[in-house]
All heavy atoms as TSV, in Angstrom:
chain	resi	resn	atom	element	x	y	z
A	1	MET	N	N	0.841	-1.156	0.000
A	1	MET	CA	C	0.000	0.000	0.000
A	1	MET	C	C	0.902	1.239	0.000
A	1	MET	O	O	1.823	1.347	0.800
A	1	MET	CB	C	-0.895	-0.072	1.246
A	1	MET	CG	C	-1.567	1.181	1.624
A	1	MET	SD	S	-2.741	1.004	2.994
A	1	MET	CE	C	-2.083	-0.283	4.011
A	2	ASN	N	N	0.643	2.147	-0.926
A	2	ASN	CA	C	1.447	3.349	-1.052
A	2	ASN	C	C	0.860	4.453	-0.180
A	2	ASN	O	O	-0.323	4.737	-0.256
A	2	ASN	CB	C	1.494	3.788	-2.513
A	2	ASN	CG	C	2.685	4.643	-2.793
A	2	ASN	OD1	O	3.744	4.447	-2.226
A	2	ASN	ND2	N	2.515	5.602	-3.671
A	3	GLN	N	N	1.686	5.060	0.658
A	3	GLN	CA	C	1.230	6.120	1.545
A	3	GLN	C	C	2.129	7.330	1.391
A	3	GLN	O	O	3.347	7.188	1.269
A	3	GLN	CB	C	1.251	5.633	2.998
A	3	GLN	CG	C	0.410	4.393	3.176
A	3	GLN	CD	C	0.215	4.062	4.629
A	3	GLN	OE1	O	-0.146	4.909	5.420
A	3	GLN	NE2	N	0.454	2.809	4.980
A	4	ILE	N	N	1.515	8.515	1.412
A	4	ILE	CA	C	2.272	9.759	1.314
A	4	ILE	C	C	2.068	10.542	2.601
A	4	ILE	O	O	0.936	10.774	3.031
A	4	ILE	CB	C	1.816	10.579	0.090
A	4	ILE	CG1	C	2.103	9.788	-1.178
A	4	ILE	CG2	C	2.519	11.934	0.072
A	4	ILE	CD1	C	1.554	10.393	-2.437
A	5	LEU	N	N	3.185	10.913	3.208
A	5	LEU	CA	C	3.153	11.659	4.461
A	5	LEU	C	C	3.825	13.015	4.262
A	5	LEU	O	O	4.855	13.107	3.575
A	5	LEU	CB	C	3.900	10.893	5.550
A	5	LEU	CG	C	3.363	9.496	5.838
A	5	LEU	CD1	C	4.488	8.573	6.210
A	5	LEU	CD2	C	2.355	9.553	6.952
A	6	GLU	N	N	3.248	14.033	4.861
A	6	GLU	CA	C	3.876	15.350	4.864
A	6	GLU	C	C	4.674	15.456	6.159
A	6	GLU	O	O	4.102	15.439	7.249
A	6	GLU	CB	C	2.829	16.451	4.801
A	6	GLU	CG	C	3.433	17.827	4.748
A	6	GLU	CD	C	2.405	18.934	4.696
A	6	GLU	OE1	O	1.268	18.676	4.255
A	6	GLU	OE2	O	2.735	20.049	5.115
A	7	VAL	N	N	5.997	15.531	6.020
A	7	VAL	CA	C	6.891	15.540	7.173
A	7	VAL	C	C	7.660	16.856	7.200
A	7	VAL	O	O	8.393	17.169	6.263
A	7	VAL	CB	C	7.873	14.349	7.125
A	7	VAL	CG1	C	8.800	14.363	8.318
A	7	VAL	CG2	C	7.109	13.034	7.063
A	8	ARG	N	N	7.477	17.603	8.260
A	8	ARG	CA	C	8.154	18.903	8.409
A	8	ARG	C	C	9.366	18.763	9.325
A	8	ARG	O	O	9.349	17.984	10.259
A	8	ARG	CB	C	7.189	19.930	8.960
A	8	ARG	CG	C	5.994	20.135	8.067
A	8	ARG	CD	C	5.399	21.506	8.255
A	8	ARG	NE	N	4.268	21.691	7.359
A	8	ARG	CZ	C	4.362	22.205	6.145
A	8	ARG	NH1	N	5.529	22.570	5.681
A	8	ARG	NH2	N	3.290	22.349	5.393
A	9	GLY	N	N	10.392	19.534	9.014
A	9	GLY	CA	C	11.575	19.554	9.858
A	9	GLY	C	C	12.778	18.855	9.255
A	9	GLY	O	O	13.861	18.873	9.837
A	10	MET	N	N	12.606	18.234	8.095
A	10	MET	CA	C	13.740	17.576	7.444
A	10	MET	C	C	14.545	18.651	6.700
A	10	MET	O	O	14.023	19.285	5.789
A	10	MET	CB	C	13.259	16.523	6.438
A	10	MET	CG	C	12.551	15.361	7.040
A	10	MET	SD	S	12.145	14.081	5.814
A	10	MET	CE	C	11.061	14.980	4.697
A	11	THR	N	N	15.783	18.854	7.115
A	11	THR	CA	C	16.584	19.917	6.511
A	11	THR	C	C	17.878	19.433	5.859
A	11	THR	O	O	18.548	20.220	5.200
A	11	THR	CB	C	16.943	20.976	7.582
A	11	THR	OG1	O	17.654	20.321	8.635
A	11	THR	CG2	C	15.694	21.646	8.136
A	12	CYS	N	N	18.224	18.159	6.066
A	12	CYS	CA	C	19.516	17.688	5.540
A	12	CYS	C	C	19.468	16.176	5.292
A	12	CYS	O	O	18.469	15.516	5.568
A	12	CYS	CB	C	20.630	18.020	6.524
A	12	CYS	SG	S	20.451	17.169	8.110
A	13	GLY	N	N	20.554	15.661	4.788
A	13	GLY	CA	C	20.662	14.236	4.528
A	13	GLY	C	C	20.542	13.400	5.797
A	13	GLY	O	O	19.991	12.301	5.773
A	14	HIS	N	N	21.053	13.916	6.909
A	14	HIS	CA	C	20.933	13.195	8.183
A	14	HIS	C	C	19.467	13.033	8.558
A	14	HIS	O	O	19.063	11.978	9.064
A	14	HIS	CB	C	21.688	13.935	9.291
A	14	HIS	CG	C	21.561	13.265	10.616
A	14	HIS	ND1	N	20.573	13.590	11.511
A	14	HIS	CD2	C	22.278	12.262	11.176
A	14	HIS	CE1	C	20.695	12.807	12.579
A	14	HIS	NE2	N	21.728	11.992	12.393
A	15	CYS	N	N	18.672	14.068	8.313
A	15	CYS	CA	C	17.234	13.998	8.598
A	15	CYS	C	C	16.585	12.887	7.766
A	15	CYS	O	O	15.774	12.112	8.281
A	15	CYS	CB	C	16.557	15.333	8.281
A	15	CYS	SG	S	17.118	16.725	9.272
A	16	GLU	N	N	16.941	12.831	6.501
A	16	GLU	CA	C	16.393	11.789	5.631
A	16	GLU	C	C	16.769	10.401	6.148
A	16	GLU	O	O	15.942	9.497	6.158
A	16	GLU	CB	C	16.910	11.955	4.198
A	16	GLU	CG	C	16.318	13.132	3.482
A	16	GLU	CD	C	16.798	13.230	2.043
A	16	GLU	OE1	O	17.294	12.223	1.487
A	16	GLU	OE2	O	16.678	14.319	1.476
A	17	LYS	N	N	18.004	10.246	6.584
A	17	LYS	CA	C	18.451	8.953	7.106
A	17	LYS	C	C	17.694	8.583	8.375
A	17	LYS	O	O	17.351	7.417	8.581
A	17	LYS	CB	C	19.949	8.973	7.373
A	17	LYS	CG	C	20.783	8.949	6.108
A	17	LYS	CD	C	22.256	8.977	6.422
A	17	LYS	CE	C	23.069	9.032	5.138
A	17	LYS	NZ	N	24.501	9.118	5.404
A	18	ALA	N	N	17.432	9.570	9.242
A	18	ALA	CA	C	16.708	9.310	10.487
A	18	ALA	C	C	15.276	8.865	10.197
A	18	ALA	O	O	14.770	7.917	10.809
A	18	ALA	CB	C	16.708	10.557	11.370
A	19	VAL	N	N	14.616	9.537	9.254
A	19	VAL	CA	C	13.248	9.172	8.890
A	19	VAL	C	C	13.240	7.792	8.241
A	19	VAL	O	O	12.390	6.946	8.561
A	19	VAL	CB	C	12.631	10.242	7.959
A	19	VAL	CG1	C	11.325	9.765	7.360
A	19	VAL	CG2	C	12.423	11.552	8.728
A	20	THR	N	N	14.185	7.541	7.349
A	20	THR	CA	C	14.279	6.236	6.698
A	20	THR	C	C	14.493	5.129	7.726
A	20	THR	O	O	13.836	4.083	7.677
A	20	THR	CB	C	15.420	6.234	5.661
A	20	THR	OG1	O	15.127	7.214	4.658
A	20	THR	CG2	C	15.571	4.877	5.012
A	21	ALA	N	N	15.389	5.353	8.679
A	21	ALA	CA	C	15.670	4.345	9.710
A	21	ALA	C	C	14.437	4.067	10.563
A	21	ALA	O	O	14.166	2.913	10.917
A	21	ALA	CB	C	16.829	4.801	10.587
A	22	ALA	N	N	13.682	5.115	10.892
A	22	ALA	CA	C	12.474	4.940	11.701
A	22	ALA	C	C	11.457	4.067	10.972
A	22	ALA	O	O	10.849	3.171	11.560
A	22	ALA	CB	C	11.864	6.303	12.030
A	23	ILE	N	N	11.298	4.305	9.681
A	23	ILE	CA	C	10.350	3.518	8.881
A	23	ILE	C	C	10.854	2.081	8.732
A	23	ILE	O	O	10.092	1.129	8.844
A	23	ILE	CB	C	10.120	4.172	7.503
A	23	ILE	CG1	C	9.423	5.532	7.693
A	23	ILE	CG2	C	9.312	3.258	6.591
A	23	ILE	CD1	C	9.407	6.394	6.451
A	24	ARG	N	N	12.143	1.924	8.507
A	24	ARG	CA	C	12.717	0.582	8.318
A	24	ARG	C	C	12.600	-0.279	9.577
A	24	ARG	O	O	12.577	-1.501	9.489
A	24	ARG	CB	C	14.171	0.686	7.891
A	24	ARG	CG	C	14.330	1.244	6.499
A	24	ARG	CD	C	15.009	0.279	5.575
A	24	ARG	NE	N	15.311	0.911	4.298
A	24	ARG	CZ	C	14.532	0.820	3.238
A	24	ARG	NH1	N	13.424	0.151	3.302
A	24	ARG	NH2	N	14.861	1.410	2.117
A	25	GLN	N	N	12.543	0.343	10.756
A	25	GLN	CA	C	12.348	-0.448	11.978
A	25	GLN	C	C	10.977	-1.114	11.963
A	25	GLN	O	O	10.818	-2.205	12.495
A	25	GLN	CB	C	12.495	0.432	13.217
A	25	GLN	CG	C	13.926	0.742	13.534
A	25	GLN	CD	C	14.081	1.428	14.879
A	25	GLN	OE1	O	13.159	2.041	15.394
A	25	GLN	NE2	N	15.267	1.327	15.435
A	26	LEU	N	N	10.000	-0.451	11.357
A	26	LEU	CA	C	8.653	-1.029	11.252
A	26	LEU	C	C	8.567	-2.039	10.113
A	26	LEU	O	O	7.896	-3.053	10.226
A	26	LEU	CB	C	7.614	0.069	11.007
A	26	LEU	CG	C	7.360	1.040	12.144
A	26	LEU	CD1	C	6.427	2.145	11.671
A	26	LEU	CD2	C	6.772	0.330	13.339
A	27	ASP	N	N	9.219	-1.696	8.995
A	27	ASP	CA	C	9.158	-2.543	7.810
A	27	ASP	C	C	10.492	-2.473	7.070
A	27	ASP	O	O	10.722	-1.551	6.288
A	27	ASP	CB	C	8.021	-2.091	6.891
A	27	ASP	CG	C	7.882	-2.971	5.655
A	27	ASP	OD1	O	8.704	-3.890	5.459
A	27	ASP	OD2	O	6.948	-2.732	4.875
A	28	PRO	N	N	11.373	-3.446	7.318
A	28	PRO	CA	C	12.694	-3.419	6.679
A	28	PRO	C	C	12.656	-3.460	5.154
A	28	PRO	O	O	13.610	-3.049	4.503
A	28	PRO	CB	C	13.374	-4.678	7.222
A	28	PRO	CG	C	12.629	-5.017	8.469
A	28	PRO	CD	C	11.231	-4.541	8.261
A	29	LYS	N	N	11.550	-3.910	4.572
A	29	LYS	CA	C	11.454	-4.020	3.117
A	29	LYS	C	C	10.686	-2.868	2.480
A	29	LYS	O	O	10.431	-2.886	1.287
A	29	LYS	CB	C	10.789	-5.339	2.745
A	29	LYS	CG	C	11.615	-6.538	3.152
A	29	LYS	CD	C	10.954	-7.824	2.740
A	29	LYS	CE	C	11.804	-9.009	3.171
A	29	LYS	NZ	N	11.225	-10.278	2.774
A	30	ALA	N	N	10.317	-1.873	3.269
A	30	ALA	CA	C	9.534	-0.744	2.749
A	30	ALA	C	C	10.307	-0.021	1.645
A	30	ALA	O	O	11.521	0.141	1.716
A	30	ALA	CB	C	9.207	0.231	3.868
A	31	ASP	N	N	9.576	0.407	0.628
A	31	ASP	CA	C	10.142	1.224	-0.446
A	31	ASP	C	C	9.889	2.678	-0.050
A	31	ASP	O	O	8.741	3.088	0.095
A	31	ASP	CB	C	9.471	0.884	-1.776
A	31	ASP	CG	C	10.043	1.667	-2.935
A	31	ASP	OD1	O	11.235	2.042	-2.875
A	31	ASP	OD2	O	9.303	1.932	-3.891
A	32	ILE	N	N	10.953	3.459	0.155
A	32	ILE	CA	C	10.837	4.812	0.688
A	32	ILE	C	C	11.434	5.806	-0.296
A	32	ILE	O	O	12.558	5.637	-0.768
A	32	ILE	CB	C	11.594	4.926	2.032
A	32	ILE	CG1	C	11.088	3.875	3.012
A	32	ILE	CG2	C	11.465	6.336	2.604
A	32	ILE	CD1	C	11.986	3.663	4.212
A	33	LYS	N	N	10.663	6.850	-0.589
A	33	LYS	CA	C	11.141	7.949	-1.430
A	33	LYS	C	C	10.899	9.242	-0.665
A	33	LYS	O	O	9.780	9.504	-0.238
A	33	LYS	CB	C	10.391	7.979	-2.761
A	33	LYS	CG	C	10.648	6.770	-3.615
A	33	LYS	CD	C	9.858	6.813	-4.894
A	33	LYS	CE	C	10.090	5.529	-5.653
A	33	LYS	NZ	N	8.968	5.123	-6.454
A	34	ILE	N	N	11.955	10.032	-0.510
A	34	ILE	CA	C	11.851	11.273	0.247
A	34	ILE	C	C	12.175	12.453	-0.660
A	34	ILE	O	O	13.194	12.457	-1.352
A	34	ILE	CB	C	12.799	11.265	1.463
A	34	ILE	CG1	C	12.388	10.153	2.429
A	34	ILE	CG2	C	12.791	12.623	2.154
A	34	ILE	CD1	C	13.279	10.008	3.646
A	35	ASP	N	N	11.279	13.444	-0.645
A	35	ASP	CA	C	11.510	14.714	-1.329
A	35	ASP	C	C	11.544	15.780	-0.234
A	35	ASP	O	O	10.509	16.294	0.182
A	35	ASP	CB	C	10.407	14.997	-2.338
A	35	ASP	CG	C	10.650	16.272	-3.126
A	35	ASP	OD1	O	11.509	17.082	-2.717
A	35	ASP	OD2	O	9.965	16.474	-4.143
A	36	ARG	N	N	12.741	16.049	0.247
A	36	ARG	CA	C	12.925	16.954	1.382
A	36	ARG	C	C	12.384	18.350	1.085
A	36	ARG	O	O	11.760	18.981	1.927
A	36	ARG	CB	C	14.411	17.006	1.729
A	36	ARG	CG	C	14.739	17.726	2.981
A	36	ARG	CD	C	16.200	17.560	3.353
A	36	ARG	NE	N	17.109	17.962	2.286
A	36	ARG	CZ	C	18.244	17.359	1.999
A	36	ARG	NH1	N	18.640	16.321	2.679
A	36	ARG	NH2	N	19.009	17.784	1.033
A	37	SER	N	N	12.602	18.862	-0.122
A	37	SER	CA	C	12.176	20.224	-0.451
A	37	SER	C	C	10.652	20.363	-0.463
A	37	SER	O	O	10.121	21.440	-0.235
A	37	SER	CB	C	12.745	20.655	-1.808
A	37	SER	OG	O	12.249	19.817	-2.833
A	38	ALA	N	N	9.948	19.255	-0.694
A	38	ALA	CA	C	8.482	19.273	-0.706
A	38	ALA	C	C	7.892	18.750	0.606
A	38	ALA	O	O	6.671	18.631	0.730
A	38	ALA	CB	C	7.959	18.443	-1.877
A	39	ASN	N	N	8.753	18.422	1.581
A	39	ASN	CA	C	8.303	17.847	2.860
A	39	ASN	C	C	7.480	16.579	2.639
A	39	ASN	O	O	6.509	16.333	3.337
A	39	ASN	CB	C	7.476	18.861	3.670
A	39	ASN	CG	C	8.263	20.074	4.047
A	39	ASN	OD1	O	9.406	19.965	4.467
A	39	ASN	ND2	N	7.668	21.235	3.899
A	40	ARG	N	N	7.890	15.777	1.676
A	40	ARG	CA	C	7.099	14.620	1.271
A	40	ARG	C	C	7.876	13.319	1.469
A	40	ARG	O	O	9.024	13.212	1.054
A	40	ARG	CB	C	6.718	14.798	-0.198
A	40	ARG	CG	C	5.976	13.673	-0.812
A	40	ARG	CD	C	5.774	13.990	-2.286
A	40	ARG	NE	N	5.390	12.819	-3.015
A	40	ARG	CZ	C	4.230	12.694	-3.643
A	40	ARG	NH1	N	3.383	13.669	-3.650
A	40	ARG	NH2	N	3.955	11.588	-4.285
A	41	VAL	N	N	7.199	12.370	2.108
A	41	VAL	CA	C	7.760	11.027	2.268
A	41	VAL	C	C	6.741	10.053	1.702
A	41	VAL	O	O	5.598	10.007	2.156
A	41	VAL	CB	C	8.048	10.709	3.754
A	41	VAL	CG1	C	8.555	9.279	3.899
A	41	VAL	CG2	C	9.048	11.692	4.336
A	42	GLU	N	N	7.165	9.304	0.705
A	42	GLU	CA	C	6.288	8.308	0.075
A	42	GLU	C	C	6.799	6.934	0.487
A	42	GLU	O	O	7.978	6.631	0.328
A	42	GLU	CB	C	6.340	8.467	-1.441
A	42	GLU	CG	C	5.373	7.583	-2.172
A	42	GLU	CD	C	5.376	7.858	-3.668
A	42	GLU	OE1	O	5.792	8.950	-4.096
A	42	GLU	OE2	O	4.968	6.951	-4.408
A	43	VAL	N	N	5.887	6.136	1.041
A	43	VAL	CA	C	6.274	4.825	1.564
A	43	VAL	C	C	5.342	3.759	1.001
A	43	VAL	O	O	4.123	3.888	1.090
A	43	VAL	CB	C	6.193	4.787	3.112
A	43	VAL	CG1	C	6.711	3.459	3.636
A	43	VAL	CG2	C	6.948	5.942	3.733
A	44	ASN	N	N	5.929	2.722	0.441
A	44	ASN	CA	C	5.149	1.567	-0.004
A	44	ASN	C	C	5.357	0.478	1.041
A	44	ASN	O	O	6.435	-0.111	1.127
A	44	ASN	CB	C	5.603	1.113	-1.386
A	44	ASN	CG	C	4.644	0.112	-1.985
A	44	ASN	OD1	O	3.692	-0.317	-1.347
A	44	ASN	ND2	N	4.905	-0.259	-3.213
A	45	THR	N	N	4.319	0.243	1.868
A	45	THR	CA	C	4.412	-0.689	2.988
A	45	THR	C	C	3.022	-1.166	3.370
A	45	THR	O	O	2.026	-0.537	3.012
A	45	THR	CB	C	5.086	-0.010	4.203
A	45	THR	OG1	O	5.170	-0.948	5.278
A	45	THR	CG2	C	4.324	1.208	4.670
A	46	GLU	N	N	2.966	-2.231	4.131
A	46	GLU	CA	C	1.696	-2.718	4.658
A	46	GLU	C	C	1.420	-2.151	6.056
A	46	GLU	O	O	0.366	-2.398	6.630
A	46	GLU	CB	C	1.695	-4.256	4.709
A	46	GLU	CG	C	1.765	-4.901	3.334
A	46	GLU	CD	C	0.623	-4.500	2.422
A	46	GLU	OE1	O	-0.527	-4.438	2.886
A	46	GLU	OE2	O	0.897	-4.212	1.235
A	47	GLN	N	N	2.382	-1.414	6.605
A	47	GLN	CA	C	2.208	-0.832	7.935
A	47	GLN	C	C	1.140	0.274	7.906
A	47	GLN	O	O	1.041	1.012	6.928
A	47	GLN	CB	C	3.529	-0.246	8.442
A	47	GLN	CG	C	4.592	-1.270	8.699
A	47	GLN	CD	C	4.202	-2.218	9.815
A	47	GLN	OE1	O	3.666	-1.816	10.832
A	47	GLN	NE2	N	4.480	-3.497	9.601
A	48	PRO	N	N	0.365	0.413	8.974
A	48	PRO	CA	C	-0.656	1.462	9.009
A	48	PRO	C	C	-0.025	2.854	9.059
A	48	PRO	O	O	1.063	3.045	9.620
A	48	PRO	CB	C	-1.454	1.171	10.284
A	48	PRO	CG	C	-0.619	0.248	11.085
A	48	PRO	CD	C	0.343	-0.430	10.163
A	49	ARG	N	N	-0.714	3.810	8.482
A	49	ARG	CA	C	-0.231	5.189	8.412
A	49	ARG	C	C	0.134	5.725	9.805
A	49	ARG	O	O	1.150	6.372	9.970
A	49	ARG	CB	C	-1.309	6.060	7.767
A	49	ARG	CG	C	-0.933	7.516	7.676
A	49	ARG	CD	C	-2.072	8.351	7.095
A	49	ARG	NE	N	-1.727	9.741	7.089
A	49	ARG	CZ	C	-1.044	10.345	6.138
A	49	ARG	NH1	N	-0.611	9.653	5.103
A	49	ARG	NH2	N	-0.767	11.630	6.218
A	50	GLU	N	N	-0.710	5.480	10.786
A	50	GLU	CA	C	-0.460	6.032	12.120
A	50	GLU	C	C	0.814	5.460	12.733
A	50	GLU	O	O	1.533	6.161	13.441
A	50	GLU	CB	C	-1.661	5.812	13.040
A	50	GLU	CG	C	-1.599	6.629	14.312
A	50	GLU	CD	C	-1.235	8.111	14.122
A	50	GLU	OE1	O	-1.850	8.791	13.282
A	50	GLU	OE2	O	-0.322	8.584	14.824
A	51	ALA	N	N	1.120	4.206	12.455
A	51	ALA	CA	C	2.361	3.614	12.964
A	51	ALA	C	C	3.575	4.299	12.326
A	51	ALA	O	O	4.566	4.580	13.007
A	51	ALA	CB	C	2.385	2.111	12.689
A	52	LEU	N	N	3.488	4.581	11.033
A	52	LEU	CA	C	4.580	5.282	10.349
A	52	LEU	C	C	4.749	6.683	10.932
A	52	LEU	O	O	5.866	7.112	11.236
A	52	LEU	CB	C	4.284	5.387	8.850
A	52	LEU	CG	C	4.208	4.074	8.073
A	52	LEU	CD1	C	3.698	4.344	6.667
A	52	LEU	CD2	C	5.554	3.390	8.038
A	53	ALA	N	N	3.625	7.391	11.088
A	53	ALA	CA	C	3.670	8.752	11.616
A	53	ALA	C	C	4.258	8.770	13.024
A	53	ALA	O	O	5.074	9.633	13.356
A	53	ALA	CB	C	2.269	9.366	11.597
A	54	ALA	N	N	3.868	7.820	13.853
A	54	ALA	CA	C	4.368	7.760	15.231
A	54	ALA	C	C	5.878	7.533	15.245
A	54	ALA	O	O	6.606	8.160	16.024
A	54	ALA	CB	C	3.647	6.663	16.005
A	55	ALA	N	N	6.362	6.638	14.387
A	55	ALA	CA	C	7.796	6.353	14.331
A	55	ALA	C	C	8.581	7.592	13.894
A	55	ALA	O	O	9.646	7.888	14.438
A	55	ALA	CB	C	8.060	5.193	13.379
A	56	ILE	N	N	8.032	8.335	12.939
A	56	ILE	CA	C	8.698	9.549	12.456
A	56	ILE	C	C	8.666	10.631	13.538
A	56	ILE	O	O	9.651	11.322	13.767
A	56	ILE	CB	C	8.041	10.036	11.146
A	56	ILE	CG1	C	8.305	9.012	10.029
A	56	ILE	CG2	C	8.575	11.415	10.754
A	56	ILE	CD1	C	7.491	9.229	8.776
A	57	ARG	N	N	7.536	10.753	14.225
A	57	ARG	CA	C	7.436	11.735	15.317
A	57	ARG	C	C	8.438	11.434	16.429
A	57	ARG	O	O	8.988	12.352	17.033
A	57	ARG	CB	C	6.014	11.755	15.886
A	57	ARG	CG	C	5.035	12.461	14.999
A	57	ARG	CD	C	3.667	12.604	15.681
A	57	ARG	NE	N	2.681	13.010	14.706
A	57	ARG	CZ	C	1.702	12.236	14.249
A	57	ARG	NH1	N	1.548	11.010	14.711
A	57	ARG	NH2	N	0.862	12.693	13.352
A	58	GLU	N	N	8.673	10.161	16.703
A	58	GLU	CA	C	9.644	9.786	17.734
A	58	GLU	C	C	11.045	10.278	17.400
A	58	GLU	O	O	11.856	10.497	18.295
A	58	GLU	CB	C	9.664	8.269	17.934
A	58	GLU	CG	C	8.524	7.755	18.773
A	58	GLU	CD	C	8.642	6.265	19.055
A	58	GLU	OE1	O	9.769	5.727	19.037
A	58	GLU	OE2	O	7.596	5.653	19.291
A	59	GLU	N	N	11.317	10.460	16.125
A	59	GLU	CA	C	12.618	10.986	15.693
A	59	GLU	C	C	12.669	12.515	15.785
A	59	GLU	O	O	13.694	13.120	15.523
A	59	GLU	CB	C	12.924	10.545	14.254
A	59	GLU	CG	C	13.181	9.064	14.117
A	59	GLU	CD	C	14.407	8.598	14.874
A	59	GLU	OE1	O	15.429	9.314	14.890
A	59	GLU	OE2	O	14.334	7.509	15.482
A	60	GLY	N	N	11.540	13.132	16.124
A	60	GLY	CA	C	11.524	14.582	16.322
A	60	GLY	C	C	10.975	15.399	15.163
A	60	GLY	O	O	11.144	16.609	15.140
A	61	TYR	N	N	10.309	14.740	14.230
A	61	TYR	CA	C	9.765	15.458	13.069
A	61	TYR	C	C	8.246	15.557	13.180
A	61	TYR	O	O	7.617	14.719	13.798
A	61	TYR	CB	C	10.163	14.750	11.763
A	61	TYR	CG	C	11.654	14.644	11.633
A	61	TYR	CD1	C	12.325	13.502	12.022
A	61	TYR	CD2	C	12.407	15.718	11.176
A	61	TYR	CE1	C	13.703	13.414	11.945
A	61	TYR	CE2	C	13.791	15.644	11.098
A	61	TYR	CZ	C	14.433	14.490	11.485
A	61	TYR	OH	O	15.789	14.414	11.423
A	62	GLN	N	N	7.692	16.589	12.563
A	62	GLN	CA	C	6.253	16.783	12.573
A	62	GLN	C	C	5.656	16.097	11.353
A	62	GLN	O	O	6.164	16.237	10.248
A	62	GLN	CB	C	5.902	18.268	12.531
A	62	GLN	CG	C	6.420	19.049	13.713
A	62	GLN	CD	C	6.203	20.551	13.529
A	62	GLN	OE1	O	5.787	21.010	12.481
A	62	GLN	NE2	N	6.503	21.295	14.567
A	63	VAL	N	N	4.545	15.387	11.588
A	63	VAL	CA	C	3.840	14.721	10.500
A	63	VAL	C	C	2.435	15.311	10.430
A	63	VAL	O	O	1.715	15.299	11.421
A	63	VAL	CB	C	3.749	13.191	10.726
A	63	VAL	CG1	C	3.020	12.524	9.570
A	63	VAL	CG2	C	5.145	12.604	10.888
A	64	ALA	N	N	2.084	15.861	9.267
A	64	ALA	CA	C	0.757	16.442	9.107
A	64	ALA	C	C	-0.299	15.351	9.126
A	64	ALA	O	O	-0.058	14.228	8.675
A	64	ALA	CB	C	0.683	17.224	7.791
A	65	ALA	N	N	-1.462	15.680	9.644
A	65	ALA	CA	C	-2.555	14.713	9.771
A	65	ALA	C	C	-3.099	14.288	8.427
A	65	ALA	O	O	-2.990	14.917	7.450
A	65	ALA	CB	C	-3.666	15.306	10.601
């Protein structure tokens, strides 16, 4: 299932790695595409949206509802 999340606060490559790592803890096989300039994270996974958002929030980033 393809999900698009609006993630605020990503400013550098380290931020992208942190968000990617958070998602990979939930689903190591997830297909992740990040467009930092658009605050967009696209994830192809079977994990529920709220679980993804919670994992990203734990890393200190804001996820739009």
